[in-house]
N, C-alpha and C positions, 0 to 999 in steps of 0.2 A: 885411252885416255886414263889417266887418272888426275885423285882433286891437286896433285902434287903440280903435273902439266898445264894446267888449266890458270891463267894469268890474267888480271882485268888488263885491257888496252891501256894503253899513255891516252890521256886526253877525258877522261869520264872522271864529272867531278859533280859532288852535290849528289842530289837524287838522283843521277843517271851512276852515281860509283854506289852509292849503297843500293839501288836497284841490281846492277851488275855483281856485288858482294852475294846479294839474298838469293841469286840464281846462283850463284856457284857451290855455296852450303847448303840447301836444298837438292841438287841434283843427284839422282845417285850412285852407288859407286864406292870404293873405295877410302872411308873416312882415314884422314889424317891420324897419325900413333902417335900419344899422351902419354910416354912413358911414366907414370909413378910408382909404382916395384920399387922397393929402396930409397924412396924421397922421403923427402919431411912431410909428414900429415894436414901441416897447419893447412886452413883454406885457403887464407891467402899468399902461401906457397904454390898450393896447386891453380888458383888463380891464374898466377905470374905466371906460369909456367903455359899453363890454355894458352894465354893469352897470345906469347909467344907463338907459340903452335897455330893459332887461329890467323893472326895479325902475316907469317908468312904464307899463307895458306890460303890468302886473301876473302877468308871468311867474316861476316858481320857479326864481331866482336862485342860490338854493344848490345848485340839481341842477345849472344850467347851468356855476357856477363848479368845481364837482368833477369834473367832464366835464373840463372847458375844463383845468384842474391837475393832471391826472393822467396828462401827456405830455408831451413835448417843445414846442416855437415849432409844425412842422406838425401837432399833435395840438389845440392850441390854436386856429389857425386854421381846422379840418376841424370843430372844433366849434361857431366863430363864424358859419362857411357852413350850416351843420346848422340852427339855430336863427332867423340874421338872413337878412337879404336885405344881404347885404355890399356896399356898393359903395364 
């Protein structure tokens, strides 16, 4: 089963929802694809595209975005590579 096949069941709220998203984000297996080639390299554009992919795949976007924005541009790209299959 890939990440795209797993969805958080309805009825999860608050802490339960965050915990479920954390488990999904940390599970082994293929990462969701984030297409950056040929796109605008602006940090805010990258964050916007990553946000859409993360939310579509029930990842903990709050955690990813905080980590991505805790450093410079290189750190942002390293974080994207950590959580996504960047192409």
